[in-house]
C-alpha positions, 0 to 999 in steps of 0.5 A, a space after each residue: 500500500 502506497 500513501 500520498 506523502 504529506 507536505 511539509 506546509 501540512 507538518 508546519 500548519 499543525 505544528 503552529 495550531 499546536 504551539 499554545 497546547 502541552 503535548 508531544 509531539 513524535 514524528 511517525 510516518 514523515 508527518 507531525 504527531 501529537 501526544 498527552 499523556 502517552 495517547 496520541 490526539 492528533 495527527 496526520 493522513 496524506 492531506 487530512 488531519 486526524 483527530 482522536 475523539 470521544 464517541 459524542 464528540 464522533 457523532 457531533 462531527 460526522 453530523 456536522 460535515 459531510 466531508 469528515 470521515 471515520 480514520 480507516 488508514 487501510 480499507 477495512 481497517 477503521 481505527 474506531 476514535 479517530 476522525 479525518 479533517 479535509 482540508 475545507 473543514 480544517 482551514 477554518 480556524 474556529 473549527 479547527 481549534 474547536 475540535 482540537 480542544 474537543 481531541 486534546 481534552 478526549 486524549 487527557 481523559 484516557 488512562 495515561 500509556 507509558 513509552 516503551 523503554 528504549 532497547 540499550 545498545 550493547 
């Protein structure tokens, strides 16, 4: 399976929006991805932002925007807590800010995850 490469502009766009959040940035597959308490809550896949949202928030956002879809990185493999936001949605600053905050707050409500220990090189 071959995915579209994430543009540096989209990475910069997300990084700028995340500057006010207390979150860890980790690059994944060439894209900015953000975590709080070890839980991923926002990232980029191809040319869309992906958000982790509560069940109620997913219902709301899916009913409000036709182009928002459940995140399915591979056909038949839906990541149940995630949705994708197309540019038409994430380019609206107030809309994006609202949903980033919902995603962040949801991730904060989850149990913290410990990062796996790195193997020492011997």
